[in-house]
N, C-alpha and C positions, 0 to 999 in steps of 0.2 A: 528649633532649626533641625538636630539631628537628623530627629523623625519624617524630614521633609527630601532629607538627601539620601536618606535610609534608602526611602521610596519613591523616590526616581531615581532612584539607581535600582528597585527595582523591575520598575515601570519599563527600564532599558536593557535591562537583561529581556524582559521576556519579547521585548518588543524582535531583538536578537535573534530570535526562539522562529517567532513566527514572520523574519526573513528569510532565514534559514529552512524552514518546514516550508515559503514557498521558493528557492530558490532552485532548492533539489527537484520540488512539481516539475517548474519547469529545468532545467534539466533533461528529465527523466522524458516527458515529453519530444523534448530536441531530439536527444538518439532515438525514441523509438517516435517519432514523426509521422516518418512511410511507410509505418506497419500499421496492416487496413486491421482495427479490431472493431468487433460490431459494439451498440451500443451498452449491451450488460457486460462484456469485456470491463472498455473504458470504466462501467462503472463504479468496480471490483475491485482493475486497478485502483482507482481515482482512492478509492475508503483505504487503503492498500498506504498508496500514498499517506493519504490525510493523519496514521498512524493506527491503523486495528492491532484491537489488543485480541490479544486470543492467535491458535490457527488458526486455517481458511484449511475449511474442506472441500469437497464435496458438497455440504446437508449443506453452512454457511454460503459458499458460492449460492445455492439452490436462493437459498432465506432470502441472501439479500440480495440479488438481480433476478428476489421470482417470476420462477423459473421453476418448470423438476425437472429432477434431482438428472436427467437425464441428458438434458441440453444444457447441465452445470457437468458434464460429463462433458456433452464436447468439448467445450471453452474452453473448460480446460486445458484439454486433448493439443485447440491451438495453437495456446497456449506455449505447452507443454513445446511440440513441434516446433516452433518461434524463436522460442529464445527467452524468454518474456518471463518465462512463471519456472522455479523447479521443483522437482522435487525437496522437499525434509524426510533426512534415514529416519525409517519407520517403517509403524504404514499397515498394511494391508491394506482391510476391509475402513480403517483410521484417517488413509495416509493425508498426512497435509503440503504446500504445497506456501510460497515467499516468492517474494521479484525475484531471480533469478539474477539483478544487480548488488545485488543489498544494499536496494533504496530504503527495504522500507526498514533496514537496524537503528538505518540512520534513520530514521523520521522517529523508529520507535521509543528510540534515545530520548529526541530532542519531546517528546512531549510527557 
């Protein structure tokens, strides 16, 4: 009986975490609903919201979106201008980016 209750408690906790992730993602897309994004930008943004691990760099963007480094740079610049992304401190050639409203930080803690 104790094992069953412990398992049930764990299942409920996991379900709550998943629900929090889904709701955070829905709130994010509601906030940015009027923002025109191309398919690559939407794909990478969803990846960030789903608990992306590590740093998002130009090279990783190009890999995820299956595009050239130049296209990744243009996509990133557009999102920076819109305020959807911001650049993390440091960088140079290894510049890294994250979602501007902190949603990615909340998502990575839940994952």
